[in-house]
C-alpha positions in Angstrom: 0.1 -0.1 -0.2 1.3 3.3 -0.7 2.4 6.3 1.9 -0.2 8.2 -0.1 -3.6 6.0 0.0 -2.5 4.9 3.5 -3.8 8.4 5.1 -6.1 9.5 2.2 -9.5 9.1 2.3 -12.4 9.4 -0.4 -13.0 12.7 -2.1 -15.3 14.0 0.6 -15.5 11.8 3.0 -14.7 13.1 6.8 -13.4 11.1 9.9 -15.6 12.3 13.2 -13.5 12.9 16.1 -14.6 12.2 19.3 -15.7 16.0 20.5 -18.1 15.9 17.5 -19.2 12.5 18.0 -20.1 13.5 21.3 -21.5 16.5 20.5 -23.5 14.7 17.7 -24.8 12.5 19.9 -26.0 14.7 22.6 -27.7 16.8 20.1 -29.5 14.0 18.4 -30.6 13.0 21.9 -32.4 16.2 22.4 -34.0 16.7 18.9 -35.2 13.4 19.1 -37.0 13.9 22.2 -38.5 17.1 20.4 -39.9 15.5 17.9 -41.4 12.4 19.6 -43.1 14.9 22.0 -44.7 16.4 19.0 -46.1 13.0 18.1 -43.7 11.8 15.0 -42.2 8.8 15.1 -38.9 7.6 13.7 -37.9 5.4 11.3 -35.1 4.0 9.0 -34.9 3.5 5.2 -32.1 1.4 3.4 -28.7 3.0 2.6 -29.0 2.0 -0.8 -32.3 2.8 -3.2 -32.8 1.6 -6.7 -32.1 4.5 -9.2 -35.2 4.2 -11.3 -37.2 4.8 -8.3 -35.8 7.0 -5.2 -33.1 8.1 -7.5 -35.0 9.4 -10.3 -37.6 11.0 -7.7 -34.7 12.7 -5.4 -34.2 16.7 -6.1 -30.7 15.8 -6.2 -28.4 16.6 -9.5 -27.9 13.4 -10.9 -23.7 14.3 -11.4 -23.9 14.3 -7.3 -25.7 10.8 -7.1 -23.4 7.9 -6.1 -24.2 5.0 -8.4 -23.4 1.3 -8.4 -24.7 -1.8 -10.2 -25.6 -5.0 -8.1 -25.0 -8.7 -9.3 -28.1 -8.7 -11.8 -27.1 -5.6 -13.1 -29.6 -2.9 -11.6 -28.4 0.4 -11.0 -28.6 1.5 -7.2 -27.9 4.8 -5.5 -26.7 5.5 -2.2 -29.8 7.8 -0.6 -28.6 11.4 -1.6 -31.7 12.7 0.6 -34.2 10.9 3.0 -37.6 12.9 1.5 -37.7 10.4 -1.6 -37.4 6.9 0.4 -39.7 8.2 3.1 -42.1 9.0 0.1 -41.8 5.0 -1.3 -42.5 3.5 2.3 -45.5 5.7 3.3 -46.8 5.3 -0.1 -46.3 1.3 -0.3 -46.8 0.4 3.5 -48.2 3.1 5.7 -50.6 4.9 4.2 -53.8 3.0 4.4 -56.1 4.9 6.2 -55.0 7.8 4.5 -55.0 9.5 8.1 -51.9 12.1 8.3 -48.3 10.3 9.1 -45.7 12.4 11.3 -42.6 10.7 10.5 -38.8 11.4 11.9 -35.3 10.3 10.7 -31.8 10.8 11.4 -29.5 9.5 9.0 -26.7 10.2 6.6 -26.9 10.8 3.4 -24.6 10.9 0.5 -23.5 13.6 -2.7 -20.8 13.3 -4.8 -18.3 15.9 -5.2 -16.7 16.8 -8.2 -13.8 18.5 -6.4 -12.2 18.7 -2.9 -13.5 22.2 -2.1 -14.4 21.1 1.9 -18.1 20.1 1.3 -18.8 16.5 2.7 -20.0 13.6 0.3 -21.5 12.3 3.3 -23.4 14.0 6.4 -26.3 13.5 9.0 -29.6 14.8 8.8 -32.4 15.2 11.0 -36.0 15.9 9.8 -39.8 15.0 9.8 -42.2 14.7 6.8 -46.0 15.4 7.8 -47.6 13.6 4.7 -51.4 13.4 3.9 -52.2 17.1 5.3 -52.3 19.6 2.8 -53.2 22.3 5.2 -51.5 25.6 5.8 -51.7 24.3 10.0 -49.5 21.4 8.7 -47.1 23.8 7.2 -47.1 26.0 10.5 -46.5 22.9 12.5 -43.1 21.6 10.6 -42.3 25.0 11.1 -42.5 25.5 14.8 -41.6 21.7 15.2 -38.0 23.2 13.4 -37.8 26.4 15.6 -38.6 24.3 18.7 -35.8 21.3 17.9 -33.1 24.1 17.2 -33.9 25.8 20.6 -33.8 22.7 22.2 -30.3 22.0 20.6 -29.2 25.3 22.0 -29.2 27.4 18.5 -30.3 30.8 19.8 -29.5 33.1 17.2 -31.3 31.7 14.1 -33.5 33.0 11.5 -36.2 31.3 9.3 -36.8 32.7 5.8 -40.1 31.8 4.0 -41.4 32.1 0.8 -43.7 30.4 -1.7 -43.0 28.6 -4.7 -46.7 29.4 -6.5 -46.1 32.9 -6.1 -42.4 33.4 -7.9 -43.4 30.6 -10.5 -47.2 32.5 -11.4 -44.7 36.0 -11.6 -42.4 34.9 -13.7 -44.9 33.1 -16.0 -47.2 36.2 -16.0 -43.9 38.2 -17.0 -41.8 36.4 -19.2 -44.7 33.7 -20.6 -42.7 30.5 -20.7 -41.0 28.1 -18.5 -38.0 28.2 -20.0 -37.4 31.4 -19.1 -38.9 31.1 -15.9 -36.2 28.8 -14.8 -33.4 30.9 -15.7 -34.9 33.9 -13.6 -34.7 30.8 -10.9 -31.6 30.0 -10.8 -30.4 33.2 -9.8 -32.4 33.2 -7.1 -31.4 29.6 -5.9 -28.0 30.7 -6.3 -28.8 34.1 -4.5 -26.8 35.9 -7.2 -28.8 39.4 -7.2 -26.3 41.0 -9.2 -26.8 38.4 -11.7 -30.7 38.9 -11.6 -30.9 42.7 -12.2 -28.2 42.3 -15.3 -30.6 39.4 -16.6 -33.8 41.3 -16.1 -32.1 44.6 -17.5 -31.3 42.9 -20.5 -35.0 41.0 -21.2 -36.9 42.7 -24.2 -40.0 43.7 -21.5 -41.6 46.9 -20.8 -40.2 49.2 -18.2 -43.0 48.3 -15.7 -42.5 44.3 -16.1 -38.7 44.9 -15.4 -39.6 46.7 -12.3 -42.3 44.3 -11.4 -39.3 41.7 -11.5 -36.7 43.6 -9.4 -39.2 44.6 -7.4 -39.4 41.4 -5.7 -35.9 41.3 -4.3 -36.9 44.2 -2.2 -40.1 42.8 -0.5 -38.3 41.4 3.0 -39.6 41.2 6.3 -42.8 40.6 8.2 -44.2 43.9 8.2 -45.9 44.9 4.6 -44.3 42.3 2.7 -47.7 40.6 1.8 -49.4 43.9 0.6 -46.1 44.9 -1.4 -46.6 41.2 -3.0 -49.6 41.6 -4.0 -48.8 45.2 -6.4 -46.6 42.9 -8.0 -48.9 40.0 -9.1 -52.1 39.6 -11.1 -54.9 37.4 -10.9 -56.1 35.0 -8.6 -53.6 32.0 -9.0 -51.0 35.2 -7.7 -53.5 35.8 -4.8 -53.7 32.2 -3.2 -50.0 31.7 -2.5 -49.7 35.1 -0.8 -53.5 33.9 1.3 -51.2 30.9 2.5 -48.1 33.1 3.6 -50.8 35.3 5.6 -52.4 32.4 7.1 -48.8 30.8 7.9 -47.8 34.2 9.8 -50.6 34.4 11.8 -50.9 30.8 13.1 -47.0 30.8 13.7 -47.6 34.1 15.8 -49.8 32.0 17.9 -47.0 29.4 18.5 -45.0 32.5 19.7 -42.5 31.9 17.3 -42.8 35.0 15.0 -39.2 36.5 16.2 -37.2 33.8 14.1 -39.3 34.4 10.9 -38.5 36.6 8.1 -40.7 36.7 5.1 -38.7 36.6 1.8 -41.4 36.0 -1.0 -38.3 35.5 -3.5 -37.1 32.5 -1.7 -37.0 29.8 -3.9 -35.4 25.9 -3.8 -33.5 23.9 -5.6 -35.1 21.4 -4.9 -37.3 20.5 -8.0 -40.3 18.7 -5.9 -41.3 21.4 -3.5 -44.7 23.1 -4.8 -45.7 25.8 -2.1 -44.3 27.1 0.9 -40.7 26.9 1.3 -38.4 27.9 3.9 -34.7 28.1 5.1 -32.7 28.6 8.4 -29.6 30.5 8.9 -27.8 31.1 12.1 -25.2 33.9 12.9 -22.1 31.9 13.0 -23.0 30.2 9.7 -23.2 31.9 6.6 -25.1 29.1 4.1 -28.3 27.7 5.4 -28.2 25.1 7.7 -31.4 23.3 7.0 -34.3 23.9 5.1 -37.9 22.4 4.0 -41.5 22.9 2.3 -44.5 21.2 0.7 -44.0 18.8 -2.1 -47.6 17.9 -3.1 -46.9 15.6 -5.7 -43.6 13.5 -5.1 -45.4 10.8 -3.4 -47.5 10.5 -7.3 -44.6 9.3 -8.7 -44.9 6.0 -6.0 -48.7 5.7 -6.6 -50.3 7.7 -4.2 -52.3 11.1 -4.0 -51.2 13.0 -1.1 -49.9 16.2 -0.2 -46.8 15.9 2.4 -44.5 18.8 4.1 -41.6 18.8 6.0 -37.8 19.7 6.7 -34.7 18.8 7.4 -31.5 20.3 8.9 -27.7 19.0 8.8 -25.7 18.1 12.3 -22.7 19.3 10.9 -23.9 22.7 10.0 -25.9 23.0 13.1 -22.6 21.9 15.3 -21.1 25.0 13.4 -23.8 27.4 14.6 -23.8 26.5 18.2 -21.4 28.4 20.7 -17.6 27.0 21.5 -18.6 26.5 24.7 -20.9 23.4 23.6 -18.0 21.7 22.4 -16.7 21.7 26.1 -16.4 17.8 27.5 -18.1 17.3 31.0 -16.2 13.9 31.7 -14.4 14.0 34.8 -11.2 12.8 35.5 -9.5 10.7 38.6 -5.9 11.1 38.8 -4.6 8.1 41.0 -1.1 6.7 41.8 -0.5 2.8 42.0 -0.9 2.0 45.6 -4.0 3.7 45.5 -5.8 2.2 42.4 -8.7 0.8 44.6 -10.0 3.9 46.2 -9.8 5.4 42.3 -12.2 2.5 41.0 -14.7 2.6 44.0 -14.8 6.7 43.4 -15.1 6.2 39.3 -18.0 3.5 40.3 -19.4 6.0 42.8 -19.4 8.9 40.3 -21.2 6.5 37.5 -24.0 5.7 39.1 -24.7 9.4 39.5 -24.9 9.4 35.8 -21.7 11.1 35.0 -18.9 10.4 32.6 -15.4 9.9 34.2 -12.1 8.6 33.1 -9.8 6.7 35.7 -6.3 7.5 34.8 -2.6 6.2 36.5 -0.5 9.1 36.7 2.2 7.9 35.5 0.8 7.3 32.3 1.0 10.8 31.6 3.9 12.6 30.4 2.4 16.1 30.3 -0.3 16.3 33.9 -0.8 20.1 33.5 -2.3 19.8 29.8 -3.7 16.3 30.1 -6.0 17.8 33.1 -6.7 21.1 31.8 -9.8 19.6 29.1 -11.0 18.3 32.0 -14.9 19.4 33.6 -13.4 18.6 37.0 -10.2 16.6 38.5 -10.0 14.3 41.3 -6.5 13.3 42.7 -6.4 10.0 44.5 -2.2 10.1 44.9 0.4 9.5 47.2 0.0 8.5 51.1 -2.5 11.1 51.8 -3.8 12.2 48.3 -6.1 15.1 47.9 -9.6 15.3 46.5 -10.7 18.2 44.6 -11.7 19.9 41.6 -10.9 21.9 38.1 -13.3 24.1 36.2 
């Protein structure tokens, strides 16, 4: 084995070191408790799925999907997201009585990277899917649960931007006329390339009024007069419907008491092609990109033979950890440092502390080369050394 491949990993793959593993485990436990408290049930799906079903139903770009062949020559994919696999399970097994399903998950997904740029090819998502409920109340519930889950995990400073795919789509079709031209405009919004959007709009053979309607989309943000301002840009009932839904959604989120975390952004669109209605993204102060997203997808389950509406969200654990304060990474493990002649005392103390639910390391002092550096990483240190010994703590 060459020295290069002995230490290298496949592109985009990452090792999870102990402190990050511990943080992920703690966050996962807290969020799972919150989600189950809202009545959501956890499930697992296979890591491998058929490309012609889940692979094609996924909204992830084909060049980002890991593909392989089984022994029968059928094309498989490493699951690129969790929404499509859960839609498969729900349509085939769980939607027997057509009552709403509340499902949750914590799972690794896989996205192939074309070049090494710090983006992982495997990462863990947590999320929920509310399947079989087409009401605005369901949209509000998933957003409220996302907020409560992030708060439970310890995140304080974050904002959820909310928009509506139907509003943007209808506005673009009214002005530019074709889906192909609308897609060009949407792509600038996907990429948050607002300079490019403005330049493209100025280059279009449109009236000055229509250009101002398109450019006005970028300036409508906030929870004050956003709905009223958006109504001035669009015509007809097809444009009114999504704005009415957004207005109702904001009222429900106010009932939850979560209005301080919400920012209306009617220019928001998603790169996920299956979203059909309300969409949202989560932004945190310490991270310059979205740590999670979600929305309504009323047609995805049709691909699996079920005509039901659905909505949900997912967030990335690695991004959430990055957004949390540095203090969250501090270990709560206690250390018992002992000399060999007092080993039995150290074992007894360790057992006592562990029965109290504490995490404890019992370490022979002769096994450490730099005592000060080693002990500095622990929440509390108990010294049992020498004849008399000493017991104390260090923050």
